[in-house]
N, C-alpha and C positions, 0 to 999 in steps of 0.2 A: 524315548521314542522320537521326541521332537528333535533332539540333538542329532540322532542318526539321520533323519530326513534332511536337516540342514547340511550335514556332512556330505550326504549323497548329492544334493543339489550343488554344493560347492565343487565336488569332484567332476560332475557332469559339465558345469559351466567352465571349469578350469580346462577340462579336456577339449571342449569346443573352442575355447580361446587359443589353446596351444595348437590344435589342428588348423585353425584358421590362419594363425600367424605363420605356421610352418608352410602351409599351402601358398600363402602370399609371397613368402621369401623364395620358395622354389619357382614360382611363376615369374618373379622378377629376375631371378638368376637365369632362367631359360630365355627370357626376353633379352637380357643383356648379352648372353652368348649368341643368340640369333642376330642381334644387331652388330656385334663385333664380326661374326662370320660373314654377314651380308656386306659390311664395309670392306672386308678383305677381298671378297669376291668381286665387288664393284671396282676396287682398285686394280685387280688383275684384268678385269674386262676392259677397263679404260686403258691399261697398258697395251692390251691386244688391239684395241681400236686405234690407238696412236701408232702402233707398229704397222697396222694395215694401211693407215693413212700415209705413213712414210713410205711404205712399199709401193703404194699407188703413185706417189709423187716421184719417186726415184727409180721405179721399175727394177728394184733390187730388193730381195727378201730381207726383211729386218725383224723377223719374229723370233723371239727367244725359244729355243727348242724345248726347254724345260717348262714352258708355260702350261701345257695341259696337265703335267704332273703336279705343278703347284696348285692348279685349280682343283684337281681331284683330291688333294690333301686336306682341303677345307671340309669340315663336317657340314654337309648341305641338307641333311635330313629335315631339320627344323625349318629351314628356309623353304624347301620344296613343299613341305606339309602345310605351310602357311600361305604361300602365294597362290594366285589363281592358276587355272589350267593353262590359260594363254601365256602367262608370265613364265610358267615352267617350260612350256614349249619354246618360248623365246630364249630361255637360258640353255636348253638342250641344243637349240640351233646354233647359238653362239659357241658353245663348247665344241660342237662338231666342226664348225668352220675353223676354229683355232687348231684343232687336231689336223685338219686337212692342210692348212697353211704350213704347219710344222713338218709335214711329209714332203712338201715341195722342195725343189732345189733347182739351181741353175738360173740363167737370166730369164726375165719375163717378157712376153710379147705385150704390145699395147692392150690387146684384149684381155689378157690375164691380169694385167695391172688394173684395168678398169673394173674387173671383178672384185679386186681388193677394196675399191671404193664402195661398192655395193655391200661387201661383207662388213666393212666398217660401219655402215649405216645399220645393218642388221644387229651388230654387236651393241650399238648404241640403244637400239630398241630394248635389248635385254638389260642394259644398264638402267634405263628409265623404268623398266618393270620392277627392278630390285630397289630402286631409289626410295620408295616409301618405307621400306624396312630398314635400309641402311642409314638414311638421313631423313627421319620422319618430319622434321620441321622445315626442311628446304623444299623448294620447287624442283621441277625436272632439271637435271644437269645438262648444261649446254654441250653440243658436239664440239669437236676440236676445231672446226672450221666449216664455213658454208660449203657443202658438198658440190653445189652447182658452180662454184667459182674455181674449182680445182682444175689444174692443168698438169699434164704429164711433163715432168722434167726429163731432159735427156739423161740417160745413164752415163756415168763417168766413163770416159774412154770411147764412147760411141761417136761415130762420125756422122754428122748431120750437115747437109749442104745448106749453108745459110743464104745462098743466092737463089734458092728455088722458091722462096716465099714471096 
């Protein structure tokens, strides 16, 4: 009888150890996948921010048309389930702005170009919201340039009277 009890205790302890190790390995795998997807999403958002900044400076659209599809191709379920509601809203806003920019065409007016500066700032808010999940040991990622020092560059081929200033 004593041997059977020791065998039963061994089986229970072995099952608990195996279950614990399996759970820990699955948790680490999910965490690594979420980190990789967060990093990929941050890189695409930074690409959009840089494109928006360039669009603002040059008054010429410079956003890759396939950017929304590349962002949607990333598995974001774990990311959205983990981040706060405010960060999820920032991410949804950034994705919406990117989709809107990809639908635009033609030359931009100064007011439309100025909107791209604001949009770049909003996308950077989403980047900073994802940063703790993508790069947990780093601080907030810097923006591509001080937004208040930006100036609109004349579009190539545009005629500007240099004597009027």
